C-alpha positions as CSV (number, residue, x, y, z in Angstrom):
1,X,13.3,-26.6,27.7
2,X,15.8,-27.8,25.1
3,X,16.0,-31.6,24.8
4,X,17.6,-34.2,22.7
5,X,15.2,-35.7,20.1
6,X,16.1,-39.0,18.5
7,X,15.5,-40.0,14.9
8,X,15.2,-43.1,12.7
9,X,16.2,-42.2,9.1
10,X,15.1,-44.9,6.6
11,X,16.5,-45.3,3.1
12,X,15.8,-48.3,0.8
13,X,14.4,-50.1,3.8
14,X,17.4,-49.8,6.1
15,X,18.3,-47.4,8.9
16,X,20.9,-45.1,7.6
17,X,22.7,-41.9,8.2
18,X,23.3,-40.0,5.0
19,X,24.6,-36.6,3.9
20,X,21.3,-34.9,3.4
21,X,22.3,-32.6,0.5
22,X,23.3,-35.6,-1.6
23,X,19.9,-37.2,-1.8
24,X,18.6,-37.1,-5.4
25,X,16.1,-38.9,-7.6
26,X,17.9,-38.0,-10.8
27,X,21.4,-38.9,-9.7
28,X,21.2,-41.7,-7.1
29,X,24.9,-42.5,-7.6
30,X,25.7,-39.2,-5.9
31,X,24.2,-40.3,-2.6
32,X,26.8,-40.2,0.3
33,X,26.0,-42.6,3.1
34,X,27.8,-42.1,6.4
35,X,26.6,-45.4,7.9
36,X,24.1,-48.3,7.5
37,X,22.8,-50.1,10.5
38,X,22.8,-53.9,11.0
39,X,19.8,-53.5,13.2
40,X,16.1,-53.1,12.1
41,X,14.1,-50.0,12.7
42,X,12.3,-51.7,15.7
43,X,15.6,-51.9,17.5
44,X,15.9,-48.1,17.7
45,X,12.2,-47.7,18.5
46,X,12.5,-50.0,21.4
47,X,15.7,-48.2,22.5
48,X,14.0,-44.9,22.5
49,X,10.9,-46.3,24.3
50,X,13.2,-47.8,27.0
51,X,14.6,-44.4,27.8
52,X,11.3,-42.5,27.3
53,X,12.7,-40.3,24.5
54,X,9.5,-38.9,23.2
55,X,9.1,-36.9,20.1
56,X,11.4,-39.1,17.9
57,X,10.8,-38.8,14.2
58,X,10.9,-41.7,11.7
59,X,11.7,-40.2,8.3
60,X,11.2,-42.3,5.1
61,X,13.7,-41.0,2.5
62,X,12.3,-42.2,-0.7
63,X,10.4,-45.4,-1.7
64,X,10.8,-48.8,-0.2
65,X,10.5,-47.8,3.5
66,X,6.9,-48.4,4.4
67,X,7.5,-51.8,6.0
68,X,10.5,-50.5,8.1
69,X,8.4,-47.5,9.3
70,X,5.5,-49.8,10.2
71,X,7.9,-52.0,12.1
72,X,9.2,-49.0,14.1
73,X,5.7,-47.8,14.9
74,X,4.6,-51.3,16.0
75,X,7.5,-51.4,18.4
76,X,6.4,-48.1,20.1
77,X,2.8,-47.3,19.3
78,X,1.9,-43.6,19.7
79,X,5.4,-42.9,20.7
80,X,7.0,-41.6,17.5
81,X,6.2,-39.3,14.6
82,X,6.5,-40.4,10.9
83,X,7.2,-38.4,7.8
84,X,8.2,-38.9,4.2
85,X,5.5,-39.1,1.4
86,X,2.6,-38.1,3.7
87,X,-0.5,-36.8,1.9
88,X,-4.1,-36.4,2.8
89,X,-4.7,-39.9,1.4
90,X,-2.4,-41.7,3.8
91,X,-2.1,-39.4,6.9
92,X,-4.9,-41.0,8.9
93,X,-3.6,-44.4,7.9
94,X,-0.2,-43.7,9.5
95,X,-1.9,-42.5,12.7
96,X,-4.0,-45.7,12.8
97,X,-0.7,-47.6,12.3
98,X,0.6,-46.1,15.6
99,X,2.2,-42.8,14.7
100,X,1.8,-40.2,17.4
101,X,1.9,-37.5,14.6
102,X,2.5,-37.3,10.9
103,X,5.1,-35.0,9.4
104,X,4.2,-33.0,6.3
105,X,7.1,-32.2,3.9
106,X,7.2,-31.9,0.1
107,X,3.5,-32.5,-0.5
108,X,2.7,-29.0,0.9
109,X,4.8,-27.4,-1.9
110,X,3.6,-28.4,-5.3
111,X,5.6,-26.7,-8.1
112,X,7.8,-25.2,-5.4
113,X,5.0,-23.0,-4.0
114,X,3.2,-23.4,-0.7
115,X,-0.4,-24.8,-1.0
116,X,-2.8,-23.9,1.8
117,X,-5.3,-26.0,0.0
118,X,-3.2,-29.1,0.6
119,X,-2.5,-28.2,4.2
120,X,-6.2,-27.9,4.8
121,X,-6.9,-31.2,3.0
122,X,-4.4,-33.0,5.3
123,X,-5.9,-31.4,8.4
124,X,-9.4,-32.5,7.3
125,X,-8.0,-36.1,6.8
126,X,-6.9,-35.9,10.5
127,X,-10.4,-34.9,11.6
128,X,-9.1,-31.3,12.0
129,X,-6.9,-32.4,14.9
130,X,-3.8,-30.2,14.5
131,X,-2.2,-32.0,17.5
132,X,-1.5,-34.8,15.0
133,X,0.3,-32.7,12.5
134,X,4.0,-31.6,12.3
135,X,5.1,-29.3,9.5
136,X,8.5,-29.9,8.1
137,X,10.2,-26.7,7.0
138,X,13.6,-28.2,6.2
139,X,15.6,-25.5,4.4
140,X,18.7,-24.3,2.5
141,X,20.4,-21.0,2.6
142,X,20.0,-18.7,-0.4
143,X,21.0,-15.0,-0.5
144,X,21.6,-15.2,3.3
145,X,18.0,-16.3,3.9
146,X,16.4,-19.7,4.4
147,X,14.0,-21.2,1.9
148,X,12.1,-24.5,2.3
149,X,13.8,-27.3,0.3
150,X,11.7,-30.2,-1.0
151,X,12.2,-33.4,-3.1
152,X,14.9,-34.8,-0.9
153,X,16.2,-31.2,-0.2
154,X,17.1,-30.8,-3.9
155,X,14.4,-28.3,-4.9
156,X,14.5,-24.8,-3.3
157,X,11.0,-23.4,-3.1
158,X,9.9,-19.8,-3.0
159,X,8.7,-20.2,0.6
160,X,11.1,-18.2,2.9
161,X,11.4,-19.0,6.6
162,X,10.7,-15.9,8.5
163,X,8.3,-14.6,11.1
164,X,5.5,-14.1,8.7
165,X,5.6,-17.6,7.2
166,X,5.9,-19.2,10.6
167,X,2.9,-17.2,11.9
168,X,0.9,-18.3,8.9
169,X,1.4,-22.0,9.6
170,X,1.2,-22.1,13.4
171,X,-2.6,-22.3,13.6
172,X,-2.6,-25.5,11.5
173,X,-0.1,-27.7,13.3
174,X,1.3,-28.6,16.7
175,X,5.1,-28.3,16.0
176,X,7.8,-27.8,13.4
177,X,10.7,-30.0,12.3
178,X,13.5,-28.2,10.5
179,X,16.6,-29.8,9.0
180,X,19.3,-27.4,7.9
181,X,19.9,-29.4,4.7
182,X,23.2,-27.6,3.9
183,X,24.8,-29.1,7.0
184,X,22.8,-32.2,7.5
185,X,25.0,-35.3,8.0
186,X,28.3,-33.4,7.8
187,X,29.0,-33.1,11.5
188,X,30.5,-29.7,11.0
189,X,28.4,-27.8,13.6
190,X,24.9,-26.4,13.7
191,X,23.6,-23.4,11.9
192,X,23.8,-20.9,14.8
193,X,21.9,-18.2,13.0
194,X,19.0,-20.5,12.1
195,X,18.6,-21.8,15.6
196,X,18.5,-18.3,17.0
197,X,15.9,-17.2,14.5
198,X,13.7,-20.2,15.0
199,X,13.6,-19.4,18.7
200,X,12.5,-15.8,17.8
201,X,9.9,-16.8,15.2
202,X,8.2,-19.9,16.7
203,X,5.8,-20.1,19.5
204,X,5.1,-23.8,18.9
205,X,7.7,-26.5,19.8
206,X,10.4,-26.8,17.1
207,X,13.1,-29.4,16.5
208,X,16.3,-28.4,14.7
209,X,18.4,-31.0,12.9
210,X,21.7,-30.6,11.0
211,X,25.4,-30.6,11.9
212,X,25.2,-31.7,15.5
213,X,28.6,-33.2,16.5
214,X,29.0,-33.1,20.3
215,X,27.0,-33.3,23.5
216,X,28.0,-29.6,23.9
217,X,25.8,-28.8,21.0
218,X,22.8,-29.4,23.2
219,X,24.0,-26.7,25.6
220,X,24.7,-24.5,22.6
221,X,21.2,-24.8,21.2
222,X,19.8,-24.3,24.7
223,X,21.8,-21.0,25.0
224,X,21.1,-19.7,21.5
225,X,17.4,-20.5,21.6
226,X,16.8,-19.6,25.3
227,X,15.8,-23.2,25.8
228,X,13.0,-23.0,23.1
229,X,14.5,-25.3,20.4
230,X,15.1,-29.0,20.6
231,X,18.0,-30.7,18.8
232,X,18.3,-33.9,16.8
233,X,21.8,-35.5,16.6
234,X,22.2,-38.2,14.0
235,X,25.5,-39.1,12.3
236,X,27.7,-38.1,15.3
237,X,25.9,-40.6,17.6
238,X,27.6,-43.8,18.6
239,X,24.5,-45.8,17.9
240,X,24.7,-44.6,14.3
241,X,28.4,-45.3,13.9
242,X,29.5,-41.9,15.0
243,X,32.3,-41.1,17.5
244,X,31.3,-37.5,18.6
245,X,28.3,-38.2,20.9
246,X,27.4,-41.1,23.2
247,X,23.7,-42.0,23.2
248,X,23.8,-42.5,26.9
249,X,25.0,-38.9,27.4
250,X,22.0,-37.6,25.4
251,X,19.7,-39.7,27.7
252,X,21.5,-38.2,30.7
253,X,21.1,-34.7,29.3
254,X,17.3,-35.1,29.0
255,X,17.0,-36.4,32.5
256,X,19.0,-33.5,33.8
257,X,16.7,-31.1,32.0
258,X,13.7,-32.7,33.6
259,X,12.6,-34.1,30.3
């Protein structure tokens, strides 16, 4: 059943909503920030815990976010997932710090090519417990296809999202997180085609993020995916400075869906 999945995006130690496609290590002055919170990460973790919004993801966008992520996990131990800079060297540490699951992103794609060796290394670090692992396949469009984008969504890899690649990864993880980087943070609507394809390709739980701008988008994702894809809404939410979606309406939606 489609449900609303909340997030905590961290940049330079603060909770922010940014335009995903403007993240860059080489041109930091190009970053476009929609909103910066006056509240610490724990405020949002406690809010999600209060409303039993399970499956939230805490994403560390670049360096300087470890303390803020730890603060969020401390507020709701084993209630949220954490991603951003996860490797086989620190995956178990984040689980021990209170993450329900860790989210693998750029580390799986050295030199813009998928590494099964690295995926297996991370899984071994988690004692071969794939229930603790989420694979992030955030992507960008190219030639009317979708390819995984790494390094703050600036590098397009040779790893295409399709039935074959999803089937390759499903035995090694418990779910997928997929940002549509081209529309992330723009509040211009979701990528209808991608949501539809994700429902066709994935047998595991999958969360889509990017472009959500109204409570009606939850109904849209439910229809497009036949209730198989969850939706994260960020910049449009009133708790993140947005005006398109009220947080309380998302909570109500989940309750109505029986989530």
